[in-house]
N, C-alpha and C positions, 0 to 999 in steps of 0.2 A: 644437793648438787646432782645426784643421780636422777632425781625426779625431773630437774630442769633439762638434763641431757636427753632423757627419754622424750620430754615434751618437744624439744627442738628437732629431734630425729623424726617424730611423728608429724610435726609441722612441715618439715622439709619433704617428707614422703607425700603429704597431701598436696603440696605445691607441685611436685613432680607429676603426681597423678592428674592434677588439674591441667597442667601444661600439656600432658599427653592426650587428654581428652578434649582439649580446646578445639573448637571447630576450625578447620583450615579451608583455604580456597585453592582450587586447582584451575589453572589457566590452560585452555586448549587454543592453539593458534600460533601465528607468526610472532616470534619474540621481538622482532624489530618494529612492530606496530607502536605508534606513539602511546596508545592506551597502556600497553604492556610495560613499555619502558618507563612511563610516568608512574605506574603503580610501584615498580621496583625502586625508582628514585625517591619516592615518597616514604620509603621505609616499610611498606607493607610486605609481610612474608607470605609468599605464594609458592606453590609447586607447579610443575608443568607436566602435561600429558599430551600424547600425540593425537588422540581422538576422543570423542565424547564417550564411546563405549569403554575405552581404557580409563578415562577419568572416573566414570561411575564405579568401575571395578576397584579403582584405587581409593575411592572416597570412603570415609567412615560415616557413622551416623551423624546427621546434622551439618555435614560439610557443605561448602558452596563450590559451584563450578561455573567458570566464565569462559564461554566459547566465542573466540574472536576471529575475525578476518575471513578472507575468502578461502574456501576449501575447493580443490579442483573438482571433486565429484560430490554433488549434494548428498547428504546423508539424512535419511528420514528419521524423525523422532517417532519411533514406533510405539505401539501399545506396550510391548515388552520393556522397552527402555523407560517408559513412563512409570510402569509398575515398580521397576528397580529404584527409580528416583523416589517414588512414594514410600517404599519400604524403608529406605535409608533416610527419609525425610530430608532430602538434599534440596538446596536452593540453587536453581540453575538459571543462567542467562544464556540464550542462544540467539545469534544473529544470522541473517542471510549468509550463505545459501542453505542452511539446515531448514527443513520444512516439516510440517505435520503430515504424517503418513495418512493415506486414504482421502486426503482433501485435494491433492493434485492441483494446487493453485496456478493460475495463469501468471506468466512473468510479463510485467509491464516495465516501462521506463519513465523516470521523472522527466517532465517537460516544464509545465507551469505549476505542478503540484508542490505543496509544502507540508511540513509536519504541523499538526494541530493538537495541542494538549486537550484531552477530554476529562472533564471533572477536576477534582482537586486531590487526587490520590498522591500526586508528587508534590511534596512541600516546596514552597517558594516559586512554583510555576502555576500561574493562574489558568483556570479553564479558558480554552480558546486561544492561549498563547501560541504564537507562530514561530516555527524553527525552519530554516532553509535546509533542504536536502538536495544537493546538486547532482543532476545527470544520472544518478544511479538506477540500475534495474531493481525491481522489487517484486515480491510475491504478492499477488492481489488476493489476499485471504478474504474469505467471507466474514461477515460480522461475527465478532466474538463477545461472549458475555462479560469478560473482564478486560476491557480495552482502556489503556491509559493514554494513547495518542493515535491519531489517524493520519493517513496521507490523503490530501484533498486539495483541489484547486479552490482557493478562497481569496477574497479581497481583504485587504487590511495592511496595516503597518506593523503593529505589535501583536495584534489579536485578530482573529477571524470576525470581522465586523458583523457579518450577516449569518454567523453560525455555520453549520455544516450539514443541515438537514436537507437543503435543496441542491446539493452537489454530490457527485459520485465520490465515495470515500472508501478507503480500505484500512483495516487495522494495521497500524505501524508498530505499536508496542502494546502487547497484551499478555495476559497470564493464562497459561493452560496448566491447571493443577498447580504444581510447585515450580513450573517453568515459565520464566519471563522470556517472551519471544519477540524479536525484532524482525519484521518482514523485509528489512533493507539493511545493507551493511553500513554501520555507523562508526565502526572502530577506526576508520581513517578520516574522521571528521575534521581533524586539523589540516591535513594535507588537501582534503577536498574543499576546504574553506566553508564549512557549514557555519551558520550564524543564527542569532547573535551569540557571541562567545560565552557570555555568562549563562544564557539559557542552556547551552550544551554542557557547560561545566556542571550546572545544577542537575541536569538529567543524568549525566554519567555518575555523579556522586550517589544519586539514588540507586542506580543499577548496581554499583559496586557495594553499596551498603546491603543491598538485597542478597548478594552472594557472600556477605561476611567481611568485606573489606571496609572497615570503618575509619581507616586513616584518611585524613584530608589529603586529596591528591594535588600535587604541585604540577600543573600542566606547563608545557614549554612556554617560556616568556616571549619567545620570538616565533610568531606565526610565519607561514611561508609568504604571505602577503600582508603587510601591515604599514601603518603610518611611519614616517621616518623619525619622528620625535614624539615624546610624550606631551601632554597638554600643557604642562607647566614648565617645560624646558626653555631655557633662555636661548634665543636665536641670535647668532652673530653674523657679521658680514661674510665671514668665511663660509658659513652655512648657506647663505644666499648664493654665493658663487658656486658652491657645490651643487645646489639645487638647479641652477641654470645649466651647469655642465651636464648633469644627469638628464635634465629635461630635454635639452637639445640633442643629446646622444640617443635618447629614446626614439627619435625619428628614424635613426638608422637601425638601432637594435630591434625595434618592433618589426622590421622588414615590411613595412607598409609602403615604402618607396618601391615602385614597380620596376623590375629589371627586365632587360630585353629577353632573357632566356625563359621567363615565365609570364610575359605579358599576355600570351595567348589564353592563359587561365581566366583573365578578367572577362573576356568575351563569353566564356562558358559559365562563369559564376555571376550571373546577373539575374535580375528579376524577370527578364524576358523568358527564362527557361521554366517559369512557373513554380520554382522552388524557393524563391526568395534569394537574398544575397548573403546570408550568413553561412560561412564555410570555414573549415580549418585554416590556420595560417600556413604560409609557405614553409616548406621543410628547411631544416638547418643547412642543408647542402646547396640551397638556392642562393643566388647572388642578391646583394642589396643594390637597389636602383640608385640612380643619380639625379632623379627628377625629370629626366627626359621623357618618360612615359607616364608621369603623374604620380600621385600618391593616393592610397586608399583611405577610406573614411576613418577607420579605427576598429576597436574591439566591440563586439556585441556584448550586451549585458547578460551573459550566459556563462556559467562556470562548469567546466567539464569535471569528470570524476577525479582526474589527477590534479585539479586546481588550475589548469590552463583555461584559456578562453578562445573561442573562435573569433574571426574578424568579419567585418562587413566589406564585401568585395564590391565597393561602389566608388566611382570616381566623381566627386562632387566639385563644382566650381569653387565654392567658398574655401574648401580645404586646401586647394592649390595655392591660392593667394595668401591665405592666413599662415600656412606653413612657410612660405617664402618670407613673409614678414618676420616670423619668429626666428628662423635660421639666419637671416641677414642681420637681425639685431644681435643674436648670440655670436655671430662671427666677429662683430666689432668688439664685443666685450672679451671674448675668449681667444681672440687671434686665431680663428679657424677659417682660413680662406676657402677651404673646401665647402663650407656651408654656403658661401656666396655662389659658388658654381651650381649647387643644388637649387638655390633660390632663383637664379637666372633661368635654369632649365624648366623649373615649375611654371614660371610666368610665361615663358615662351610656349610651353605645352598648353597652358590655359588659353592663351590668346591666338596662337598661330597654328598649333598642330591639332588639337582636339576639335570636336564639333561644338564646343561651348560658346565660341564667338564666330562661328562660320554660318554659311547659308543666309537665311533671312536676317540674322543678327549682324551680318557684315555687309548688308545691302543698304546703301543710303536711301533707296526708295521705299524701304520697308518700314512699317510703323514700329517694328521691334528692333530697328537698327540701334546698335550700342548696348543692348541688353545682354546679360550673361546667363547662359542656361544653368539650370539647377544641377544636373548631373549628366554624364555622357549617355546614360540610358534615357534621360528625359531632358534633352537640350531645349525643348520647346516650352518648358515650364519656367516662369520668371517670378521668383519671390523677391519682394522689395528688400526684406531684411538680409537675404542671402546676397543680393546684388550689392547692398551697402557694405557688407563685410568683405566681399571680393575687392571692392574699390578701396576701402580703407586699408586692407592688407597690401594691395598693389602700391598705393601711395607710400605706405610705410616702408615697404621693401625697396621701392625705387629711391627713396631718400637715403636709406642705408647704402645702397649700391651706387649712389651718385650718378644715376642714369636717367636720361630723358626718353629712353627707348619706348616706354609704354605710355607716354604722356597723352597721345591721341586716344588710346583705349580708355584712359581714365576720364578724359573730358567727354568722350562719346558715351561712356557708361553713365556718368552723372546726368548729362543732358538727355540721354535716352529715357531715364527714369523721370526726370523733371518734366519733360514735355508730355508724358503720358499720365502724369498726376492730374487730378481734377482741378477746378478753379480754386479750391480751398487748400490744395496741397496734399490731398489724400489720394492714394492709388487703389486701396483695397489690398487684401492679403496676397493675391497672385494673379498672373495672367497665363493663359495658354496661347501659344502662337497661332493656332488655327483660328481662334476667335479674333485675335488682333488683325490677322490678314483680311478679315471681312470688314474692317473699318479703317480709320486713319488716325494718325497720332493727334491731329487737330480735334477730331471728335472725342477722343479719349481725354484730351486736355480740357475740353469744355464740359466734362461731366460735373454735375452738382453733387459730388459724393463726399460724405463725411464718415470717416472710419476711425473712431477714437480708440486706437489699439496700438500703443507705442511699440510693442514687439515687432510688428510688421512695418510700421511707418516711420518711426522717429529717427533712425540712424540715416535715412535718406535726407531728412531735414538737416541733420548735422552736416552732411556732405554739401548740400546747397549753400549752407553758411560758410563752409570751408572754401568752396569755389568762389563765392562772392568776395571773400576777403582777398583773393588773389586777382580777381578780375573787375571788381566793382560793378558787375552786371546786376542791376537793381532787382529785376524780377526774381532772381534766386533768393535774395533776402526776403522779399515780400511774401513769396509763396511759403517759405519756411516759417516765417514769423506768423502768418495767418493761421497755419495749421497748428503751430505751438499754442497760439492764443486760444483757439477753439478747444484744444485739448485741456489746457490748464483751467479754462472756465468751467469745464465739465468735471474737474477733479472733485472727489475721488471716484466718481462713477465711470470707470474705464472698463473696456473689454479686457479680458485676460486670457492667456494661452494655457499654460500648465499651472499657473499660480500668479497672484497679483504682484509678488515681489519682483519678478522679471520685468514687468511693465515699468515699475519705478526705476529699476536699474538701467533699463534702456533709455529712459527719458532724461537721465542725468547728462548725457553727452550733448544733445542739441541745446539743452538749457545752458550748459557751461559755455558753449560756443556762441550762443545768443548774447551772453554777457560780453564775450569778446568783441562782437560787432556792434552791440548797443548796450553799453554798461549803464543800465538804468536801475533804479531801486526796485521797480516791479520785477524786472528780469532776475535780479539777485534774490528777491523774495520767492519767486517761483522755484528757483533752483534749491533754495534752502528748504522750502516746504516739501518738495519731493524727497530730498536727501534725508531730512529728519524723519519723514514717514517711513522710509526704508530702514533707517538706522535705529529706530526704536526697537527693532527686533534683532539688533546685533548683540551677540554674546561677548563676554569679556575676552574670549579666545579669538575673536575676530570673525566667527561664523555669523551669518545672517539667516535666521530661522525662516523657513518657508511658510507661506500662508495662502489660503485660497481667497479669491475676490468675491464680489457680490454674486449671489446666487442667480443663475440664469444668464450671466454675462461671460462665462468661461467657455472657451472653444473646446478645451479638453478638461472638463471638470472632474469632480469627485467620482470615483468608481462607485456605481450604484448597486452592483450585484456581484455575486461570485462568478456568474457566467460571463460578465463583462471584463473580468480581470484578464489582462494580457492580450486584449483584442484590439487596442487602439492606443494612441498617445494618452498619457495620463500623468497626474501629479505624483511626486515621490512620497507624499504624506497622505494620511487618511483624515486627519483633522488638525486644526491649529493647536500647537503645543508639541507636536512631534519634532524632536530636535535634529532636524535635517537641514543642511545647507546644500544648495544646488550649484555645481560648477559648470554645468552645461548651459543654463539659462539665466542665472542670476548673478552670483557673486563674481564670476569671471568678468562680466560686463560692468558690474558695479565698481570693480577696481579701476577699470579704464575711465569710467565717467567721473569717479571721485577724484582721480588724479588730475583730470582736465578741469574739474571744478576748483580744485585748490590752485592750479596754475592761473586760472582766470580771476580768482578773488583773493588769494592768499589767506583764506579763512582756515584757521587751524582745525576746525571741525572736520573738514574734508581730509586733511592730511592725517590726523589721528586715526580716522576710520580706515583710510587706505593702507596706512602702515600696519594696522592690526590685521587687515586682510592678507597683506603680503606675508606677515609672520605665519599666519595660518597656512598659507600655501606651502611654505617651506616645511612646516610640521607634518602636513598630511600628504605630502608627496609619497607615492607608492614605493615602498622598500620591498623588493621581491627578488633576492639573489638567485632563487631556483627557477624563476620565471623571467628570463632576461627581456622578453618582449613586453613585459608589464613594468619592469623596474624603471623608475624615473618618470612615470606617467602620473596623471591625476585622473581619478575616476569621477564620474558625474556626481555622485552623492557621498556625503559624509555625515554620519551620526555623531555630532559633537558631544552628546550626552554620554554615549557609550564609548566614544573615541574609537570607532571602527567604521568600516565601510558597510553601511546598512541603510536600507529604505525599502519602501514598497517597490517591487519589480513589475508593477502593472503595465508600465510603458512598454509597448511592443518593440523591443530591440534596443531601446535607449534608456534602460533602467539604471540602477545605482552603480553597476560595475562596468558600464560602458566607457570607452575612451573616445576622444575625438581629436583628430589631428588639427582641425581648425577651431571650432567653437571653444573648446576647453584648453588644450595644450598651448595653442598659440597665444591666447590672451593672458593666460596665467604666466607664461614665460615673459611676455612683454611687461606685465605688471612688475615682476621681479627685476627685470633689467632697467626699467625706468626708475625704480626705487634705488637701485645701486648707482645709477648715473645721475640721479636727481634731475631728470628731464621730463618733458611732456610732448605729446604728439603735435599739438598746434604749433609750438615754437620750433620744434625740430624739423617739421615738414615745410614750414614757411620759408626757410632759407633756401630750400631746393626748388620750390614751385613759385615763389613770388618773384618771377623774372619776366623780362620782356619776351623771351623766346616762348615761355609758357603762355603768356597772354596773346601772342601772335597765333599760336596753335589754337587757342580758345576761340579767337575771332573767326578764324577760317572755318572751324568746326561749327560754330554758331550759325554762320551764314549758310551752311549746308543743312543743318538739322532744324533750325527754327525760322527759315526764310518764308 
């Protein structure tokens, strides 16, 4: 019995001794940082120190030190401190703004650069894996012998496709003796919205393991900006209504509606000042506009250090009408008459106050009469697809508002595009007014041009068919039908813009409306062919995966080098297989076209697809309580594999985190509203515009414009 007692006492003493000598981790930095709080909530036992020097003094042999967060005065990692760390065999992680003494590195700031993993030192992170690091300043350290990751401007979606040897690079994570150094602050990665989430989770687990924290870390389950629902959550009608409510309120909360007391800023924040149009949003104490002075384009795809985003200070013609369309639709559903007032003001601003329909565009003797300018900074640029969306938005808004006030603008806009399309119904991507003034609309209409590029052409054909249905003016149908026939005969060898999927998505609408005016088997077959080609890349969650088109036929094709990254418009993906869906160019328009296809044919293939897309829209709507100007919006890109907002940010300004008052927000909202009301555009607008008064206005305008 005594022997057993002695043994237990000895065992207990050994345990106590082991506990006392077990390595500990000391954390230096702000205790409120998510990294620190996550460590504590995960059950890891750590101590705290006020400085690196204090932590080294406090540490015992073999302990770990984790230095987090921004310190007001940078502290050098001197040779003396390195010797102390070596003597005690400490494992230390230090992030910016601590720096290596005697090297005096230059401080730079992240613009297009990203983090790139070097080699395979970090388990579960492949060499050349890409991590986003938004907006932060960093120390431009010279090359280090033990570098785990670099800061570099590289092309790619998940990985640096072309490596990092041909681009300027700086060590981002490297080891100096026993010290793991980060040249940039990464402890605020959650608030700063670094991505992809799993990559950063993996990197941080490696860093924590290095300093002796081996407990699996439970990171916050709610990011500051995240999808509203998980991938598998069931979506109800109440969820749809809430999404519409939040999505329409976003137009006000984003403060993109220009108010009188800050409209002067728009003139200074334009591309004419040589600095671009991306600037901070208006401050919280500024008023929210009512549409009288227009609405700005949306957020740029750039994330600030605090997780906020700048906006694009641009007034575009399409955004005015599309926003009016969305808000007037939401007004009917939510009983929000104030939205009608904004919609009316936006349409009046577009057509009567701004320069978008003034000057040559409002002169019956001008070849550009009836056309709508691209933006107030470029009113003399006329894109066919932009004009089409302006007109579709105006028609939709006028229907909801039960107003004929803009009828002549609608007719002039459609006929202005129609008469300047060539003999086969194609116009080409765009016109500049200066060139148009040197010719006549008759000469433009007699061009023998064929441009098989649905993104730029096809929605104008849909408008010709829509107007034909109301007026029975045969040339409208014939020109649209010929262009559609030529395009379908060339299928699938079409030109493409940022990807081929958007061409299929755009083509659905004219094909659906062609069935409306000529319900033949061939026209149904064409519609089905394009729809099924698009839908073969639809995921079970409703996302449509992006893909590139035929090589050499893309206007903004695959990024071909690191130097090219971020310098032009570009795809969201690097290669087919990247699980990204595009809400700026593809799935937003696919939802509209598929809904019209179902209404024209009653084919359940289209209904099932558009229902799945609508559910996806509800799930991936931005939930951002701490960023009110983002909450309720839809970003351009969504990675439905990771279930987060991620893609290549190569597109200059319109990358994955961009918002768009027109192209994205409007069409997504209208998709949800038509789903809730079980309606479609063709039938809804027919009751408003299929009238004798409208036909009389058409005849009068026709006699002016095509005499």
